[in-house]
C-alpha beads as a LAMMPS data file, in Angstrom:
LAMMPS data file: protein, C-alpha beads

274 atoms
273 bonds

1 atom types
1 bond types

-500.0 500.0 xlo xhi
-500.0 500.0 ylo yhi
-500.0 500.0 zlo zhi

Masses

1 110.0

Atoms # bond

1 1 1 0.000 0.000 0.000
2 1 1 1.213 3.502 -0.851
3 1 1 2.197 5.624 2.109
4 1 1 0.739 8.839 0.762
5 1 1 -0.950 10.204 -2.356
6 1 1 0.543 13.350 -3.874
7 1 1 -1.327 15.693 -6.218
8 1 1 0.239 18.256 -8.547
9 1 1 -2.377 20.900 -9.355
10 1 1 -1.810 23.566 -11.994
11 1 1 -3.682 25.794 -14.408
12 1 1 -0.944 24.910 -16.901
13 1 1 0.670 21.567 -17.700
14 1 1 1.653 20.847 -14.097
15 1 1 5.178 19.904 -15.143
16 1 1 6.794 22.554 -12.948
17 1 1 4.804 21.513 -9.873
18 1 1 5.547 17.841 -10.494
19 1 1 9.259 18.360 -11.111
20 1 1 9.646 20.468 -7.981
21 1 1 7.443 18.224 -5.845
22 1 1 9.213 15.023 -6.819
23 1 1 12.595 16.609 -6.170
24 1 1 11.504 17.494 -2.641
25 1 1 9.851 14.138 -1.942
26 1 1 12.921 12.245 -3.169
27 1 1 14.481 13.222 0.157
28 1 1 12.098 10.848 1.936
29 1 1 12.385 7.068 1.893
30 1 1 8.651 6.626 1.413
31 1 1 6.611 5.271 -1.471
32 1 1 4.273 7.843 -3.001
33 1 1 1.407 7.692 -5.455
34 1 1 1.609 10.642 -7.874
35 1 1 -1.381 12.231 -9.617
36 1 1 -1.075 15.270 -11.881
37 1 1 -4.123 17.519 -12.352
38 1 1 -3.259 19.911 -15.207
39 1 1 -5.290 22.746 -16.751
40 1 1 -7.323 23.472 -13.616
41 1 1 -8.181 26.937 -14.936
42 1 1 -11.808 27.448 -13.874
43 1 1 -13.673 27.453 -10.577
44 1 1 -15.692 24.405 -11.688
45 1 1 -12.503 22.459 -12.430
46 1 1 -11.107 23.540 -9.080
47 1 1 -14.135 22.100 -7.265
48 1 1 -13.744 18.845 -9.226
49 1 1 -10.071 18.705 -8.215
50 1 1 -11.001 19.310 -4.577
51 1 1 -13.494 16.448 -4.644
52 1 1 -10.891 14.104 -6.113
53 1 1 -8.245 15.133 -3.584
54 1 1 -10.575 14.900 -0.590
55 1 1 -11.993 11.564 -1.746
56 1 1 -8.474 10.176 -2.002
57 1 1 -7.816 11.226 1.580
58 1 1 -11.022 9.624 2.817
59 1 1 -10.294 6.328 1.056
60 1 1 -6.668 6.156 2.118
61 1 1 -7.147 7.529 5.596
62 1 1 -4.177 9.853 5.172
63 1 1 -4.124 13.504 4.200
64 1 1 -2.945 13.939 0.569
65 1 1 -0.013 16.222 -0.190
66 1 1 -0.870 18.882 -2.767
67 1 1 1.707 20.910 -4.715
68 1 1 0.213 23.819 -6.675
69 1 1 1.382 26.371 -9.217
70 1 1 -2.010 28.039 -9.635
71 1 1 -1.976 31.595 -10.970
72 1 1 -5.719 32.315 -11.111
73 1 1 -6.614 33.666 -7.674
74 1 1 -10.259 32.530 -7.829
75 1 1 -9.188 28.991 -8.639
76 1 1 -6.530 29.053 -5.924
77 1 1 -9.056 30.284 -3.350
78 1 1 -11.271 27.254 -4.015
79 1 1 -8.341 24.931 -3.412
80 1 1 -7.217 26.808 -0.304
81 1 1 -10.703 26.932 1.217
82 1 1 -12.000 23.431 0.484
83 1 1 -8.978 21.158 -0.020
84 1 1 -8.319 18.904 2.984
85 1 1 -4.830 17.973 1.859
86 1 1 -1.520 19.460 2.927
87 1 1 -1.269 22.395 0.522
88 1 1 2.138 23.598 -0.719
89 1 1 1.699 26.665 -2.934
90 1 1 4.882 27.352 -4.869
91 1 1 3.925 30.922 -5.748
92 1 1 3.214 32.036 -2.203
93 1 1 6.335 30.215 -0.999
94 1 1 8.789 31.513 -3.580
95 1 1 7.347 34.127 -5.939
96 1 1 5.810 36.420 -3.319
97 1 1 9.017 36.774 -1.254
98 1 1 10.952 37.419 -4.475
99 1 1 8.492 40.162 -5.440
100 1 1 9.181 41.849 -2.121
101 1 1 12.939 41.439 -2.453
102 1 1 13.112 42.632 -6.071
103 1 1 10.538 45.369 -5.682
104 1 1 8.609 44.337 -8.810
105 1 1 5.566 42.207 -9.531
106 1 1 6.016 38.907 -11.331
107 1 1 4.278 38.136 -14.616
108 1 1 2.197 35.380 -12.999
109 1 1 2.072 33.553 -16.310
110 1 1 0.403 30.165 -16.483
111 1 1 3.412 27.891 -16.846
112 1 1 6.693 28.380 -18.626
113 1 1 5.154 27.209 -21.916
114 1 1 2.749 30.149 -22.258
115 1 1 3.056 31.710 -25.726
116 1 1 6.213 29.672 -26.168
117 1 1 5.241 28.482 -29.665
118 1 1 5.916 31.997 -30.983
119 1 1 9.419 32.257 -29.562
120 1 1 12.694 31.693 -31.372
121 1 1 13.820 29.437 -28.543
122 1 1 10.847 27.145 -29.038
123 1 1 11.486 26.952 -32.790
124 1 1 15.117 26.069 -32.058
125 1 1 14.042 23.302 -29.707
126 1 1 11.671 21.791 -32.284
127 1 1 14.444 21.958 -34.877
128 1 1 16.807 20.176 -32.477
129 1 1 14.254 17.422 -31.794
130 1 1 13.724 16.861 -35.519
131 1 1 17.481 16.786 -36.045
132 1 1 18.052 14.245 -33.285
133 1 1 15.284 12.003 -34.599
134 1 1 16.718 12.153 -38.135
135 1 1 20.213 11.333 -36.867
136 1 1 19.283 8.581 -34.423
137 1 1 21.282 5.346 -34.434
138 1 1 23.459 6.425 -37.362
139 1 1 20.577 6.476 -39.832
140 1 1 21.826 9.661 -41.545
141 1 1 25.292 10.991 -42.348
142 1 1 23.965 14.273 -43.717
143 1 1 24.421 17.600 -41.950
144 1 1 26.696 16.177 -39.246
145 1 1 28.532 19.510 -39.348
146 1 1 25.375 21.019 -37.791
147 1 1 25.475 18.694 -34.792
148 1 1 26.301 20.203 -31.405
149 1 1 27.356 16.785 -30.151
150 1 1 27.618 13.256 -31.569
151 1 1 27.120 10.428 -29.076
152 1 1 28.766 7.063 -29.687
153 1 1 28.596 3.779 -27.834
154 1 1 27.460 0.182 -28.113
155 1 1 23.821 -0.570 -28.814
156 1 1 21.519 0.054 -25.794
157 1 1 24.011 2.160 -23.854
158 1 1 21.607 5.117 -23.609
159 1 1 22.421 7.140 -26.726
160 1 1 18.882 7.652 -28.039
161 1 1 17.167 8.792 -24.818
162 1 1 20.102 11.082 -24.027
163 1 1 20.013 12.627 -27.510
164 1 1 16.299 13.320 -27.269
165 1 1 16.592 14.697 -23.742
166 1 1 19.307 17.121 -24.842
167 1 1 17.135 18.232 -27.746
168 1 1 13.906 18.576 -25.787
169 1 1 15.338 20.246 -22.705
170 1 1 18.179 22.325 -24.121
171 1 1 17.679 22.621 -27.872
172 1 1 20.934 20.708 -28.451
173 1 1 21.292 19.051 -31.852
174 1 1 22.532 15.610 -30.855
175 1 1 23.278 12.862 -33.358
176 1 1 24.152 9.356 -32.191
177 1 1 26.037 6.452 -33.724
178 1 1 26.291 2.841 -32.576
179 1 1 29.736 1.274 -32.319
180 1 1 29.552 -2.167 -33.942
181 1 1 31.929 -5.158 -34.385
182 1 1 33.064 -3.855 -37.801
183 1 1 34.357 -0.701 -36.083
184 1 1 36.240 -2.816 -33.552
185 1 1 37.832 -4.901 -36.308
186 1 1 38.954 -1.739 -38.133
187 1 1 40.048 -0.281 -34.791
188 1 1 38.620 3.008 -35.970
189 1 1 35.539 5.191 -35.644
190 1 1 32.933 5.057 -38.428
191 1 1 34.384 6.974 -41.386
192 1 1 31.497 9.451 -41.439
193 1 1 32.467 10.617 -37.953
194 1 1 36.192 11.142 -38.475
195 1 1 35.916 14.804 -39.554
196 1 1 33.888 15.588 -36.419
197 1 1 36.014 13.953 -33.726
198 1 1 35.898 17.094 -31.543
199 1 1 32.112 16.840 -31.352
200 1 1 32.062 13.217 -30.225
201 1 1 31.212 12.072 -26.702
202 1 1 31.054 8.410 -25.699
203 1 1 28.620 6.446 -23.553
204 1 1 29.482 3.087 -22.020
205 1 1 27.740 0.702 -19.635
206 1 1 28.604 -2.250 -17.420
207 1 1 28.350 -5.510 -19.405
208 1 1 26.060 -7.134 -16.829
209 1 1 23.556 -4.296 -17.059
210 1 1 23.847 -4.234 -20.853
211 1 1 23.035 -7.952 -20.988
212 1 1 19.900 -7.342 -18.883
213 1 1 18.723 -4.547 -21.159
214 1 1 19.406 -6.477 -24.354
215 1 1 17.702 -9.623 -23.044
216 1 1 14.514 -7.605 -22.668
217 1 1 14.750 -6.810 -26.369
218 1 1 16.165 -10.059 -27.774
219 1 1 16.006 -12.839 -25.158
220 1 1 18.592 -15.652 -25.311
221 1 1 20.367 -14.175 -28.340
222 1 1 24.091 -13.837 -28.992
223 1 1 23.465 -10.070 -29.105
224 1 1 22.303 -10.188 -25.478
225 1 1 24.757 -12.763 -24.135
226 1 1 27.002 -11.641 -21.309
227 1 1 30.075 -12.834 -23.201
228 1 1 29.221 -10.695 -26.223
229 1 1 28.329 -7.706 -24.067
230 1 1 31.686 -7.939 -22.295
231 1 1 33.451 -8.071 -25.661
232 1 1 31.601 -5.084 -27.129
233 1 1 31.972 -2.886 -24.049
234 1 1 35.702 -3.637 -23.729
235 1 1 36.307 -2.962 -27.422
236 1 1 34.217 0.220 -27.421
237 1 1 36.038 1.645 -24.398
238 1 1 39.412 0.740 -25.908
239 1 1 38.417 2.439 -29.169
240 1 1 37.321 5.594 -27.384
241 1 1 40.567 5.716 -25.403
242 1 1 42.633 5.345 -28.596
243 1 1 40.664 8.089 -30.308
244 1 1 40.940 10.424 -27.324
245 1 1 37.161 10.584 -26.875
246 1 1 35.706 11.616 -23.535
247 1 1 33.152 9.136 -22.243
248 1 1 31.228 8.053 -19.171
249 1 1 29.405 4.976 -17.918
250 1 1 25.625 5.317 -17.888
251 1 1 25.084 2.294 -15.628
252 1 1 24.131 4.116 -12.451
253 1 1 23.358 7.564 -13.860
254 1 1 20.035 9.167 -14.703
255 1 1 19.380 10.828 -18.055
256 1 1 19.569 14.187 -16.295
257 1 1 23.019 13.386 -14.879
258 1 1 24.285 12.112 -18.231
259 1 1 23.036 15.190 -20.072
260 1 1 24.498 17.571 -17.495
261 1 1 27.900 15.884 -17.746
262 1 1 27.821 16.150 -21.541
263 1 1 26.890 19.835 -21.393
264 1 1 29.785 20.534 -19.034
265 1 1 32.401 18.346 -20.709
266 1 1 31.577 19.571 -24.233
267 1 1 31.030 23.157 -23.053
268 1 1 27.741 23.352 -24.905
269 1 1 25.899 26.638 -24.574
270 1 1 22.415 26.272 -23.130
271 1 1 19.702 28.332 -24.859
272 1 1 17.694 30.785 -22.760
273 1 1 14.709 28.467 -22.352
274 1 1 16.698 25.882 -20.400

Bonds

1 1 1 2
2 1 2 3
3 1 3 4
4 1 4 5
5 1 5 6
6 1 6 7
7 1 7 8
8 1 8 9
9 1 9 10
10 1 10 11
11 1 11 12
12 1 12 13
13 1 13 14
14 1 14 15
15 1 15 16
16 1 16 17
17 1 17 18
18 1 18 19
19 1 19 20
20 1 20 21
21 1 21 22
22 1 22 23
23 1 23 24
24 1 24 25
25 1 25 26
26 1 26 27
27 1 27 28
28 1 28 29
29 1 29 30
30 1 30 31
31 1 31 32
32 1 32 33
33 1 33 34
34 1 34 35
35 1 35 36
36 1 36 37
37 1 37 38
38 1 38 39
39 1 39 40
40 1 40 41
41 1 41 42
42 1 42 43
43 1 43 44
44 1 44 45
45 1 45 46
46 1 46 47
47 1 47 48
48 1 48 49
49 1 49 50
50 1 50 51
51 1 51 52
52 1 52 53
53 1 53 54
54 1 54 55
55 1 55 56
56 1 56 57
57 1 57 58
58 1 58 59
59 1 59 60
60 1 60 61
61 1 61 62
62 1 62 63
63 1 63 64
64 1 64 65
65 1 65 66
66 1 66 67
67 1 67 68
68 1 68 69
69 1 69 70
70 1 70 71
71 1 71 72
72 1 72 73
73 1 73 74
74 1 74 75
75 1 75 76
76 1 76 77
77 1 77 78
78 1 78 79
79 1 79 80
80 1 80 81
81 1 81 82
82 1 82 83
83 1 83 84
84 1 84 85
85 1 85 86
86 1 86 87
87 1 87 88
88 1 88 89
89 1 89 90
90 1 90 91
91 1 91 92
92 1 92 93
93 1 93 94
94 1 94 95
95 1 95 96
96 1 96 97
97 1 97 98
98 1 98 99
99 1 99 100
100 1 100 101
101 1 101 102
102 1 102 103
103 1 103 104
104 1 104 105
105 1 105 106
106 1 106 107
107 1 107 108
108 1 108 109
109 1 109 110
110 1 110 111
111 1 111 112
112 1 112 113
113 1 113 114
114 1 114 115
115 1 115 116
116 1 116 117
117 1 117 118
118 1 118 119
119 1 119 120
120 1 120 121
121 1 121 122
122 1 122 123
123 1 123 124
124 1 124 125
125 1 125 126
126 1 126 127
127 1 127 128
128 1 128 129
129 1 129 130
130 1 130 131
131 1 131 132
132 1 132 133
133 1 133 134
134 1 134 135
135 1 135 136
136 1 136 137
137 1 137 138
138 1 138 139
139 1 139 140
140 1 140 141
141 1 141 142
142 1 142 143
143 1 143 144
144 1 144 145
145 1 145 146
146 1 146 147
147 1 147 148
148 1 148 149
149 1 149 150
150 1 150 151
151 1 151 152
152 1 152 153
153 1 153 154
154 1 154 155
155 1 155 156
156 1 156 157
157 1 157 158
158 1 158 159
159 1 159 160
160 1 160 161
161 1 161 162
162 1 162 163
163 1 163 164
164 1 164 165
165 1 165 166
166 1 166 167
167 1 167 168
168 1 168 169
169 1 169 170
170 1 170 171
171 1 171 172
172 1 172 173
173 1 173 174
174 1 174 175
175 1 175 176
176 1 176 177
177 1 177 178
178 1 178 179
179 1 179 180
180 1 180 181
181 1 181 182
182 1 182 183
183 1 183 184
184 1 184 185
185 1 185 186
186 1 186 187
187 1 187 188
188 1 188 189
189 1 189 190
190 1 190 191
191 1 191 192
192 1 192 193
193 1 193 194
194 1 194 195
195 1 195 196
196 1 196 197
197 1 197 198
198 1 198 199
199 1 199 200
200 1 200 201
201 1 201 202
202 1 202 203
203 1 203 204
204 1 204 205
205 1 205 206
206 1 206 207
207 1 207 208
208 1 208 209
209 1 209 210
210 1 210 211
211 1 211 212
212 1 212 213
213 1 213 214
214 1 214 215
215 1 215 216
216 1 216 217
217 1 217 218
218 1 218 219
219 1 219 220
220 1 220 221
221 1 221 222
222 1 222 223
223 1 223 224
224 1 224 225
225 1 225 226
226 1 226 227
227 1 227 228
228 1 228 229
229 1 229 230
230 1 230 231
231 1 231 232
232 1 232 233
233 1 233 234
234 1 234 235
235 1 235 236
236 1 236 237
237 1 237 238
238 1 238 239
239 1 239 240
240 1 240 241
241 1 241 242
242 1 242 243
243 1 243 244
244 1 244 245
245 1 245 246
246 1 246 247
247 1 247 248
248 1 248 249
249 1 249 250
250 1 250 251
251 1 251 252
252 1 252 253
253 1 253 254
254 1 254 255
255 1 255 256
256 1 256 257
257 1 257 258
258 1 258 259
259 1 259 260
260 1 260 261
261 1 261 262
262 1 262 263
263 1 263 264
264 1 264 265
265 1 265 266
266 1 266 267
267 1 267 268
268 1 268 269
269 1 269 270
270 1 270 271
271 1 271 272
272 1 272 273
273 1 273 274
């Protein structure tokens, strides 16, 4: 049974409330049940949210925890007055004190994505996502000069999710290439990558973990065997060392940690929307 239900209530997407709330709750060794309630932008929707929150508390017998980023004061008042959960309002906690300190009123916009589709930063992010998708898993050699970073590593070492995360969060054009047995036999990077060695960053992984991941995809295959995984990882790391490529092991790291390391190591400039 879950120890406590947590609601993220917002008149926008709720991503900010959820990201902040989960970061705080990660400090507690308790299992939580997370529910996001986005686009609560009318009084009627606020009353519906209150009923859902209060019902959860009655069923579970424990007061729900509620993180909010509500901008509409009428909507917020409904939540404050009728919600029986523990209410944590991010705006009153952080924005209001900052208004007093800075001596100016905040914009009180509904979420960081408001009107974002008209911004240059948003267009750059969409372009980066399209680029990363087109250059996933070595499927295109075109326009590699436009890449901000090129990730290399054995299959299933985390290249694709990292590329997409960099594109979605930071507008980074990230291509990725798999290192395969033919590269190990040649003892050289794929020829298409040679002119862009300075843009390359490597990802590795412990063979045991790689075997687990590959067995989920192709059970009992040579591709997923521990022996083959040990061979590929050893050869890939040796190749990267010979080529002078910076790399890290993704085994125990989150996508966020991997991306942050790449940004720092490659000195990639983060666009304003990051």
